[in-house]
Structure formats: structure tokens, C-alpha cells
TORKOL-4160 file (C-alpha; in steps of 0.2 Angstrom, whole numbers, padded with zeros to 4 digits, m for minus):
309
<pt num="1" X="0386" Y="0223" Z="0473"/>
<pt num="2" X="0388" Y="0236" Z="0458"/>
<pt num="3" X="0406" Y="0237" Z="0451"/>
<pt num="4" X="0410" Y="0255" Z="0442"/>
<pt num="5" X="0419" Y="0251" Z="0426"/>
<pt num="6" X="0437" Y="0260" Z="0427"/>
<pt num="7" X="0438" Y="0272" Z="0414"/>
<pt num="8" X="0455" Y="0275" Z="0404"/>
<pt num="9" X="0459" Y="0292" Z="0395"/>
<pt num="10" X="0452" Y="0284" Z="0378"/>
<pt num="11" X="0434" Y="0279" Z="0386"/>
<pt num="12" X="0433" Y="0296" Z="0394"/>
<pt num="13" X="0436" Y="0304" Z="0377"/>
<pt num="14" X="0421" Y="0293" Z="0369"/>
<pt num="15" X="0404" Y="0298" Z="0369"/>
<pt num="16" X="0399" Y="0283" Z="0375"/>
<pt num="17" X="0407" Y="0283" Z="0391"/>
<pt num="18" X="0403" Y="0302" Z="0396"/>
<pt num="19" X="0388" Y="0298" Z="0405"/>
<pt num="20" X="0397" Y="0286" Z="0415"/>
<pt num="21" X="0411" Y="0300" Z="0419"/>
<pt num="22" X="0396" Y="0310" Z="0427"/>
<pt num="23" X="0391" Y="0297" Z="0438"/>
<pt num="24" X="0409" Y="0295" Z="0445"/>
<pt num="25" X="0412" Y="0314" Z="0446"/>
<pt num="26" X="0397" Y="0313" Z="0457"/>
<pt num="27" X="0387" Y="0327" Z="0449"/>
<pt num="28" X="0378" Y="0333" Z="0432"/>
<pt num="29" X="0393" Y="0340" Z="0427"/>
<pt num="30" X="0404" Y="0342" Z="0409"/>
<pt num="31" X="0419" Y="0336" Z="0404"/>
<pt num="32" X="0427" Y="0353" Z="0401"/>
<pt num="33" X="0420" Y="0359" Z="0420"/>
<pt num="34" X="0429" Y="0345" Z="0427"/>
<pt num="35" X="0446" Y="0348" Z="0420"/>
<pt num="36" X="0445" Y="0364" Z="0423"/>
<pt num="37" X="0445" Y="0361" Z="0441"/>
<pt num="38" X="0459" Y="0352" Z="0439"/>
<pt num="39" X="0469" Y="0368" Z="0433"/>
<pt num="40" X="0473" Y="0360" Z="0416"/>
<pt num="41" X="0461" Y="0373" Z="0407"/>
<pt num="42" X="0463" Y="0392" Z="0411"/>
<pt num="43" X="0450" Y="0404" Z="0412"/>
<pt num="44" X="0456" Y="0417" Z="0402"/>
<pt num="45" X="0441" Y="0429" Z="0404"/>
<pt num="46" X="0446" Y="0434" Z="0421"/>
<pt num="47" X="0464" Y="0438" Z="0418"/>
<pt num="48" X="0466" Y="0456" Z="0420"/>
<pt num="49" X="0448" Y="0459" Z="0424"/>
<pt num="50" X="0444" Y="0474" Z="0436"/>
<pt num="51" X="0429" Y="0477" Z="0446"/>
<pt num="52" X="0417" Y="0492" Z="0440"/>
<pt num="53" X="0417" Y="0505" Z="0451"/>
<pt num="54" X="0403" Y="0513" Z="0460"/>
<pt num="55" X="0393" Y="0526" Z="0452"/>
<pt num="56" X="0396" Y="0539" Z="0466"/>
<pt num="57" X="0416" Y="0535" Z="0463"/>
<pt num="58" X="0413" Y="0540" Z="0444"/>
<pt num="59" X="0405" Y="0556" Z="0450"/>
<pt num="60" X="0419" Y="0559" Z="0462"/>
<pt num="61" X="0437" Y="0556" Z="0455"/>
<pt num="62" X="0436" Y="0559" Z="0437"/>
<pt num="63" X="0451" Y="0548" Z="0432"/>
<pt num="64" X="0441" Y="0531" Z="0436"/>
<pt num="65" X="0432" Y="0532" Z="0419"/>
<pt num="66" X="0448" Y="0531" Z="0409"/>
<pt num="67" X="0450" Y="0515" Z="0401"/>
<pt num="68" X="0465" Y="0505" Z="0396"/>
<pt num="69" X="0465" Y="0512" Z="0378"/>
<pt num="70" X="0463" Y="0531" Z="0383"/>
<pt num="71" X="0478" Y="0530" Z="0394"/>
<pt num="72" X="0487" Y="0519" Z="0381"/>
<pt num="73" X="0484" Y="0533" Z="0368"/>
<pt num="74" X="0486" Y="0548" Z="0381"/>
<pt num="75" X="0504" Y="0539" Z="0383"/>
<pt num="76" X="0509" Y="0538" Z="0364"/>
<pt num="77" X="0504" Y="0555" Z="0361"/>
<pt num="78" X="0516" Y="0562" Z="0374"/>
<pt num="79" X="0529" Y="0550" Z="0368"/>
<pt num="80" X="0527" Y="0556" Z="0351"/>
<pt num="81" X="0524" Y="0539" Z="0344"/>
<pt num="82" X="0511" Y="0534" Z="0331"/>
<pt num="83" X="0494" Y="0528" Z="0337"/>
<pt num="84" X="0496" Y="0512" Z="0330"/>
<pt num="85" X="0510" Y="0507" Z="0343"/>
<pt num="86" X="0529" Y="0508" Z="0345"/>
<pt num="87" X="0532" Y="0493" Z="0334"/>
<pt num="88" X="0535" Y="0481" Z="0350"/>
<pt num="89" X="0519" Y="0478" Z="0358"/>
<pt num="90" X="0525" Y="0460" Z="0366"/>
<pt num="91" X="0538" Y="0469" Z="0375"/>
<pt num="92" X="0534" Y="0471" Z="0394"/>
<pt num="93" X="0539" Y="0488" Z="0399"/>
<pt num="94" X="0546" Y="0492" Z="0417"/>
<pt num="95" X="0538" Y="0507" Z="0424"/>
<pt num="96" X="0543" Y="0515" Z="0441"/>
<pt num="97" X="0532" Y="0527" Z="0453"/>
<pt num="98" X="0538" Y="0534" Z="0469"/>
<pt num="99" X="0530" Y="0541" Z="0484"/>
<pt num="100" X="0528" Y="0541" Z="0503"/>
<pt num="101" X="0511" Y="0532" Z="0502"/>
<pt num="102" X="0507" Y="0537" Z="0519"/>
<pt num="103" X="0492" Y="0533" Z="0518"/>
<pt num="104" X="0488" Y="0527" Z="0504"/>
<pt num="105" X="0476" Y="0537" Z="0495"/>
<pt num="106" X="0463" Y="0535" Z="0481"/>
<pt num="107" X="0473" Y="0549" Z="0472"/>
<pt num="108" X="0489" Y="0537" Z="0474"/>
<pt num="109" X="0481" Y="0520" Z="0468"/>
<pt num="110" X="0473" Y="0529" Z="0453"/>
<pt num="111" X="0490" Y="0535" Z="0448"/>
<pt num="112" X="0496" Y="0518" Z="0450"/>
<pt num="113" X="0482" Y="0510" Z="0438"/>
<pt num="114" X="0487" Y="0523" Z="0424"/>
<pt num="115" X="0506" Y="0518" Z="0427"/>
<pt num="116" X="0501" Y="0500" Z="0425"/>
<pt num="117" X="0490" Y="0502" Z="0410"/>
<pt num="118" X="0502" Y="0514" Z="0401"/>
<pt num="119" X="0506" Y="0500" Z="0389"/>
<pt num="120" X="0499" Y="0483" Z="0384"/>
<pt num="121" X="0511" Y="0474" Z="0396"/>
<pt num="122" X="0518" Y="0484" Z="0412"/>
<pt num="123" X="0530" Y="0478" Z="0425"/>
<pt num="124" X="0525" Y="0492" Z="0439"/>
<pt num="125" X="0538" Y="0496" Z="0453"/>
<pt num="126" X="0533" Y="0508" Z="0467"/>
<pt num="127" X="0546" Y="0515" Z="0476"/>
<pt num="128" X="0543" Y="0520" Z="0495"/>
<pt num="129" X="0553" Y="0531" Z="0504"/>
<pt num="130" X="0561" Y="0527" Z="0522"/>
<pt num="131" X="0557" Y="0533" Z="0537"/>
<pt num="132" X="0575" Y="0541" Z="0537"/>
<pt num="133" X="0572" Y="0551" Z="0521"/>
<pt num="134" X="0555" Y="0557" Z="0525"/>
<pt num="135" X="0563" Y="0564" Z="0542"/>
<pt num="136" X="0578" Y="0572" Z="0532"/>
<pt num="137" X="0566" Y="0581" Z="0519"/>
<pt num="138" X="0552" Y="0585" Z="0535"/>
<pt num="139" X="0540" Y="0574" Z="0528"/>
<pt num="140" X="0527" Y="0566" Z="0541"/>
<pt num="141" X="0522" Y="0548" Z="0533"/>
<pt num="142" X="0510" Y="0545" Z="0548"/>
<pt num="143" X="0514" Y="0526" Z="0546"/>
<pt num="144" X="0532" Y="0518" Z="0547"/>
<pt num="145" X="0539" Y="0510" Z="0532"/>
<pt num="146" X="0536" Y="0492" Z="0534"/>
<pt num="147" X="0516" Y="0496" Z="0536"/>
<pt num="148" X="0516" Y="0508" Z="0520"/>
<pt num="149" X="0526" Y="0494" Z="0509"/>
<pt num="150" X="0514" Y="0481" Z="0515"/>
<pt num="151" X="0500" Y="0491" Z="0510"/>
<pt num="152" X="0508" Y="0495" Z="0492"/>
<pt num="153" X="0512" Y="0478" Z="0490"/>
<pt num="154" X="0493" Y="0473" Z="0490"/>
<pt num="155" X="0489" Y="0484" Z="0478"/>
<pt num="156" X="0482" Y="0473" Z="0464"/>
<pt num="157" X="0492" Y="0484" Z="0452"/>
<pt num="158" X="0510" Y="0484" Z="0460"/>
<pt num="159" X="0520" Y="0470" Z="0452"/>
<pt num="160" X="0536" Y="0475" Z="0465"/>
<pt num="161" X="0538" Y="0486" Z="0479"/>
<pt num="162" X="0556" Y="0496" Z="0481"/>
<pt num="163" X="0561" Y="0498" Z="0498"/>
<pt num="164" X="0577" Y="0509" Z="0494"/>
<pt num="165" X="0570" Y="0524" Z="0483"/>
<pt num="166" X="0579" Y="0539" Z="0483"/>
<pt num="167" X="0571" Y="0555" Z="0485"/>
<pt num="168" X="0581" Y="0562" Z="0471"/>
<pt num="169" X="0580" Y="0551" Z="0456"/>
<pt num="170" X="0598" Y="0548" Z="0447"/>
<pt num="171" X="0603" Y="0537" Z="0433"/>
<pt num="172" X="0614" Y="0526" Z="0442"/>
<pt num="173" X="0597" Y="0520" Z="0451"/>
<pt num="174" X="0588" Y="0520" Z="0437"/>
<pt num="175" X="0600" Y="0508" Z="0426"/>
<pt num="176" X="0602" Y="0497" Z="0442"/>
<pt num="177" X="0582" Y="0494" Z="0441"/>
<pt num="178" X="0581" Y="0493" Z="0423"/>
<pt num="179" X="0569" Y="0507" Z="0423"/>
<pt num="180" X="0561" Y="0511" Z="0407"/>
<pt num="181" X="0549" Y="0525" Z="0412"/>
<pt num="182" X="0545" Y="0536" Z="0427"/>
<pt num="183" X="0526" Y="0539" Z="0429"/>
<pt num="184" X="0524" Y="0558" Z="0434"/>
<pt num="185" X="0508" Y="0566" Z="0439"/>
<pt num="186" X="0503" Y="0580" Z="0428"/>
<pt num="187" X="0505" Y="0596" Z="0439"/>
<pt num="188" X="0519" Y="0589" Z="0449"/>
<pt num="189" X="0531" Y="0604" Z="0444"/>
<pt num="190" X="0518" Y="0616" Z="0451"/>
<pt num="191" X="0513" Y="0608" Z="0467"/>
<pt num="192" X="0518" Y="0615" Z="0484"/>
<pt num="193" X="0518" Y="0599" Z="0491"/>
<pt num="194" X="0533" Y="0592" Z="0482"/>
<pt num="195" X="0550" Y="0594" Z="0488"/>
<pt num="196" X="0562" Y="0605" Z="0475"/>
<pt num="197" X="0575" Y="0589" Z="0477"/>
<pt num="198" X="0562" Y="0577" Z="0471"/>
<pt num="199" X="0557" Y="0589" Z="0455"/>
<pt num="200" X="0576" Y="0590" Z="0452"/>
<pt num="201" X="0575" Y="0571" Z="0449"/>
<pt num="202" X="0560" Y="0572" Z="0439"/>
<pt num="203" X="0568" Y="0586" Z="0428"/>
<pt num="204" X="0582" Y="0573" Z="0424"/>
<pt num="205" X="0571" Y="0559" Z="0420"/>
<pt num="206" X="0561" Y="0572" Z="0408"/>
<pt num="207" X="0579" Y="0577" Z="0399"/>
<pt num="208" X="0582" Y="0559" Z="0397"/>
<pt num="209" X="0564" Y="0556" Z="0389"/>
<pt num="210" X="0560" Y="0543" Z="0402"/>
<pt num="211" X="0545" Y="0550" Z="0408"/>
<pt num="212" X="0526" Y="0548" Z="0404"/>
<pt num="213" X="0513" Y="0557" Z="0412"/>
<pt num="214" X="0497" Y="0552" Z="0422"/>
<pt num="215" X="0482" Y="0563" Z="0422"/>
<pt num="216" X="0480" Y="0569" Z="0441"/>
<pt num="217" X="0463" Y="0564" Z="0450"/>
<pt num="218" X="0453" Y="0579" Z="0454"/>
<pt num="219" X="0441" Y="0576" Z="0467"/>
<pt num="220" X="0425" Y="0583" Z="0467"/>
<pt num="221" X="0410" Y="0584" Z="0479"/>
<pt num="222" X="0394" Y="0585" Z="0471"/>
<pt num="223" X="0379" Y="0597" Z="0478"/>
<pt num="224" X="0365" Y="0588" Z="0485"/>
<pt num="225" X="0349" Y="0591" Z="0474"/>
<pt num="226" X="0339" Y="0599" Z="0489"/>
<pt num="227" X="0352" Y="0612" Z="0493"/>
<pt num="228" X="0346" Y="0628" Z="0497"/>
<pt num="229" X="0360" Y="0641" Z="0502"/>
<pt num="230" X="0346" Y="0654" Z="0507"/>
<pt num="231" X="0340" Y="0643" Z="0519"/>
<pt num="232" X="0355" Y="0637" Z="0527"/>
<pt num="233" X="0360" Y="0655" Z="0528"/>
<pt num="234" X="0344" Y="0660" Z="0538"/>
<pt num="235" X="0349" Y="0643" Z="0549"/>
<pt num="236" X="0365" Y="0649" Z="0552"/>
<pt num="237" X="0361" Y="0667" Z="0558"/>
<pt num="238" X="0347" Y="0659" Z="0569"/>
<pt num="239" X="0361" Y="0648" Z="0578"/>
<pt num="240" X="0373" Y="0662" Z="0580"/>
<pt num="241" X="0360" Y="0671" Z="0591"/>
<pt num="242" X="0368" Y="0672" Z="0608"/>
<pt num="243" X="0357" Y="0659" Z="0617"/>
<pt num="244" X="0360" Y="0667" Z="0633"/>
<pt num="245" X="0346" Y="0681" Z="0632"/>
<pt num="246" X="0333" Y="0669" Z="0620"/>
<pt num="247" X="0318" Y="0668" Z="0630"/>
<pt num="248" X="0321" Y="0679" Z="0645"/>
<pt num="249" X="0315" Y="0695" Z="0650"/>
<pt num="250" X="0332" Y="0704" Z="0643"/>
<pt num="251" X="0329" Y="0694" Z="0627"/>
<pt num="252" X="0312" Y="0701" Z="0626"/>
<pt num="253" X="0318" Y="0719" Z="0630"/>
<pt num="254" X="0331" Y="0717" Z="0615"/>
<pt num="255" X="0318" Y="0712" Z="0602"/>
<pt num="256" X="0307" Y="0724" Z="0609"/>
<pt num="257" X="0320" Y="0740" Z="0607"/>
<pt num="258" X="0325" Y="0732" Z="0590"/>
<pt num="259" X="0306" Y="0732" Z="0584"/>
<pt num="260" X="0304" Y="0751" Z="0590"/>
<pt num="261" X="0321" Y="0755" Z="0580"/>
<pt num="262" X="0314" Y="0749" Z="0563"/>
<pt num="263" X="0296" Y="0754" Z="0567"/>
<pt num="264" X="0289" Y="0771" Z="0557"/>
<pt num="265" X="0287" Y="0786" Z="0567"/>
<pt num="266" X="0269" Y="0789" Z="0560"/>
<pt num="267" X="0262" Y="0773" Z="0569"/>
<pt num="268" X="0266" Y="0782" Z="0586"/>
<pt num="269" X="0256" Y="0796" Z="0588"/>
<pt num="270" X="0261" Y="0797" Z="0605"/>
<pt num="271" X="0279" Y="0801" Z="0608"/>
<pt num="272" X="0281" Y="0812" Z="0624"/>
<pt num="273" X="0270" Y="0812" Z="0639"/>
<pt num="274" X="0261" Y="0802" Z="0652"/>
<pt num="275" X="0252" Y="0792" Z="0637"/>
<pt num="276" X="0269" Y="0788" Z="0628"/>
<pt num="277" X="0277" Y="0780" Z="0645"/>
<pt num="278" X="0260" Y="0770" Z="0648"/>
<pt num="279" X="0263" Y="0762" Z="0630"/>
<pt num="280" X="0281" Y="0760" Z="0633"/>
<pt num="281" X="0278" Y="0750" Z="0650"/>
<pt num="282" X="0264" Y="0740" Z="0639"/>
<pt num="283" X="0276" Y="0736" Z="0626"/>
<pt num="284" X="0290" Y="0729" Z="0639"/>
<pt num="285" X="0280" Y="0719" Z="0651"/>
<pt num="286" X="0294" Y="0710" Z="0658"/>
<pt num="287" X="0304" Y="0727" Z="0663"/>
<pt num="288" X="0305" Y="0727" Z="0682"/>
<pt num="289" X="0302" Y="0747" Z="0687"/>
<pt num="290" X="0317" Y="0753" Z="0697"/>
<pt num="291" X="0316" Y="0751" Z="0716"/>
<pt num="292" X="0316" Y="0766" Z="0726"/>
<pt num="293" X="0330" Y="0772" Z="0735"/>
<pt num="294" X="0329" Y="0766" Z="0753"/>
<pt num="295" X="0324" Y="0777" Z="0768"/>
<pt num="296" X="0337" Y="0785" Z="0776"/>
<pt num="297" X="0339" Y="0780" Z="0795"/>
<pt num="298" X="0331" Y="0791" Z="0808"/>
<pt num="299" X="0342" Y="0800" Z="0817"/>
<pt num="300" X="0341" Y="0798" Z="0838"/>
<pt num="301" X="0348" Y="0811" Z="0848"/>
<pt num="302" X="0353" Y="0813" Z="0866"/>
<pt num="303" X="0335" Y="0811" Z="0872"/>
<pt num="304" X="0329" Y="0799" Z="0862"/>
<pt num="305" X="0319" Y="0811" Z="0850"/>
<pt num="306" X="0323" Y="0806" Z="0833"/>
<pt num="307" X="0324" Y="0819" Z="0818"/>
<pt num="308" X="0328" Y="0821" Z="0801"/>
<pt num="309" X="0317" Y="0808" Z="0795"/>
């Protein structure tokens, strides 16, 4: 029986024993790949990697194409900081976003993406309003808070879920959570769907210079290349025609009367008289002639003789 030679650390690192190590590892694999399987070497290339969006998503959502550099430069300009950074690139910033998130929409997750990428290192906290808070302010979340928190927790950009999020932000809450900045979508102050009480909290955050902007995602539906508005209008008009008269005698009569209304009078030399009646009868072949009035029943006198027929 062939005995496999035991290998120590020095023999593994020697070039002569690399072939033996490949045999022991049961496959034609390198030393580096085997050590990586043991978790001793981290694959830094995957850290923070983001799957590429679909081409259709790039056309529909305008903020999908924003890179981390674009987002960070936009935030730095809003804060009035120089382009080179704020001098503390190694710090992890605690950024907060709140909302109902019921359901979680592409616009929501794209805002969370911008908040997460607003600085080189961000700890993103997401506040999810409770069912009681939503009901108090007349908002229907469609899903209970437990479901909404669980969906938000599984978003790749979220580091922490805050279930006790206040409807109106205040300094005490921000100090307790050590919040550095609050990410607010542009146009929130003029959004009719945003409650005034929430806007008061956002105004406070702006006055404390702790607000960073996120660009609102505008969704567009591209027009099909074969779109023909005139064809669609014609089809729509045909569909709007009453179905009860199409293909019937009544419908034929109505169509004939419409054609007579637009016909040129000079094209009809006979407008009155018996010849005109014949032409009218030929143009409306499905029209039944009026039934004659029934005969009056004969009157019988006392002798059985009929009269007055």
C-alpha cells in the first residue's frame, strides 16, 4: 500500500512539495485557492459589489445610473465642502432615512442606495413608522409593521432598522441614535403626500445643518417604437360604436341615412315623386314596409246581415 507523506507547514511552502499538496487536496488546484476556501484569504473584489441593472431599468428610473462618485460629489456640494473631501474620509457616518415603506417601492430602495453611498463609509439607519403612528396620521400602510421591517431589513443597503421612528424628527431622538445626517428626497417640501408634521421635523433637521439631499427618482414609460396615435384613435372610435346596431337591419338603415346626409344633392337627380320613392326603397332593402291597418270587423244586425264592412 502506498503511504501518503504527511506535510508540515514548511513542506507545503516548498516548491518540491506543491505537487504532493495538489494530490492530497484531491484535485488540480493551487495553494492559494485551497487557502481561500479555508477563509484565510478574503476576496476583496466582491466587497460592496453591486449587480448591474437591467437596460430597461436604466431607461425607466433616472437615478439608477448614478455612481458612488456622482452621489458623493453631489452631497459634498450641498454641504458646501471642497471636492477633495471633508478631511475625515476614514470616519463612518451615521445616516438616517424614515418612511412607511408599505410596500417597498423602487423609488424607496433607490433613495436608500443614495443614502448608503453618500459618503465613503456609511452606517445606514432606516426608521419604519409603526401601525399606530400611521393610523394616527391617516396613512394606510397596507402591511403591518413587522412585515415592513422585515422587508427593509433584507435590503442590501440597510445596516439597522429603527422600529420606534417618530413621525416628526426632534433633537432628542437624533442625539439618542447618534445621527450625523438625515437623507431627505428633493421636492419633499412640496410633495402633497407628505404630512405637515413630518415637514416640521425635516425643517428642524435643515436648520441644524444635518440634512443631505437625495435625488428623487423619476419614473418614465418609454413609448413603443411602433406607436401610431392615429391608428389607436381610429380603433378606439370603432370600438365605441354601439354594438347592438352593427350587422343588423337597424344598423344598415342608420348607415344609409348617414350617407344620405353627406351625399351631394346634385348626385341625386330625383328628389321627389314616385321615382324617388323607388330609389329610396332600393337603398334601404332591409326596411320592412309598414303593415296596413287591420280590417274593421263586420257589424251584424239582428237579422244576421252584415253591414259597415
